[in-house]
N, C-alpha and C positions, 0 to 999 in steps of 0.2 A: 189284094186287101188280106188274103189268107195269110201269106207271108208276113205282112204288117203285125198280125194278131200273133203269129208264133213268136216273131221278134219280141213283141211287147212282154209277151208271157215269160219269155225266157230272161228278159232284164229284170222282169219284177222278181222271179225266183231268184236269180243271182244277186239281187239287191238285198232280199231277206237273209239270204244264206251268209252273204258278206257282212251284214251287220249283227252277226252274232254277238251277244253281250259278253265283254272281257270279265274275267273274274280275278281282277287286280285291286279288289278293293282293299283299303287299309284297315287294319285291325286296330281299333281305336279303345280296346278294353283297358288299356294302361294309362290313357291319357289323363293328366293331372298330378296331384302330389300324393306320395305315399310314404308313410311314416314307418321307420324300423319298429318292429314289434318284439324281435327276437332273433339271436344268433346263438347257435349251437356249433361247436367245434368238437369232433370226435375223431382219436386216432385209434387205428387198428394194426396189429401185428399178426400175421397168418390168418386173417379174417376174425381175429378176436379182439373186442372193445377193450382198450387200456384204460385204466383210472388215470385221471390227470396227475401231472407231478406237482410237487408241493410248489407253491407260489407262482405256478405257471397259469397265465391268464391269457385267454384269447378273446377278442373282441372285434367288432366292426366299427370302424370309424364313421361309417354313416347313419347319419340321424334320418336322412329322409331323400327321395329321388323324386325329381319332377320330370315327368315323360311328357314331351309333345309329341307331334305327329311321327317325327323320327330321330329324336333326340334325347338321351336321359342325361340329366344333371345331378350328380351327386353332392349333397350337402353334409358338413359335420355337425357336431353338437353346437358349435358357435355360430351356424347359419352361414360358414364360407364354405363357397364353392371348392369341392376337392377334385373333381375332373368332369369332363364331359364325353359323352360316346354317341355314336350314331346307333339305332338298333333296329332291328325287324322282329316281329312277333308272328310267328307262324305254327299253327298248331299247338304243340306242347314244348317248343322251344323257342327262347329268345335268344338272339345273336346281337353282341356288341361288336362295334367295329371302332377302332382308334388308329389312325395312320396304318401301319402295317400289321397291327395284331387284331385277330378276330377270336372272341370267345364265345362259345355256345353252352348254354345252360338250360337244363330241363326246367320248365315253370309249371306249376300246379296252381289253378284258381280253386279257391274255396269260397264259391258265389261271386258276386260282382266287387266285394269289398275287401278281399284278402287273397294274398298270393304269396307261394313260397318258392325259393330256387335252392338247389342241392349242387354243390361243387365238390368233385372229388379230385384230389391230386396225389401222387405218389411223392412220398418222403425217402424211401429206400426201396428200390426194385429188388435187390439182391435180398433184403430182410421181410420182402413182402408186407413193407410197412406203408400206409397210406392214410390220410386224412380225408374227412368229409366235413364240409362246412354248410349249414342249413340256415338261410336267412328267412325270415316272414315278414312281409310288410301289409299294413293295412291302409285302407284309403283315407285320405284326411277328409276330416268333415268341415 
């Protein structure tokens, strides 16, 4: 009888340890439609912000993004789907994947209804020239 109680106790403890809650919950903060609020393009040479060149205009063709559980659909000003990517949101990074391309952006939330991303890319490594694009989105009401 004592052996049966010991076996029961071991099985009970093992069951509780084996049923530890997984932390694979989906981050749903982005779920829904987000409208483009602003787009800022800045160019730097040797770390110094450059003045825009005459007649040079940089803009984002994205009017809004619709996020589902794992897909981001980008639409233009005519409500035409531009592209779709799968995404994951973890901590302060959003990772977009499409085919064999993976892009990771830092993402910062300003409350529950606004976020912005920053994307830096090199223009000329030799000249230490790079650009930074900052996009801000607000939750559609």
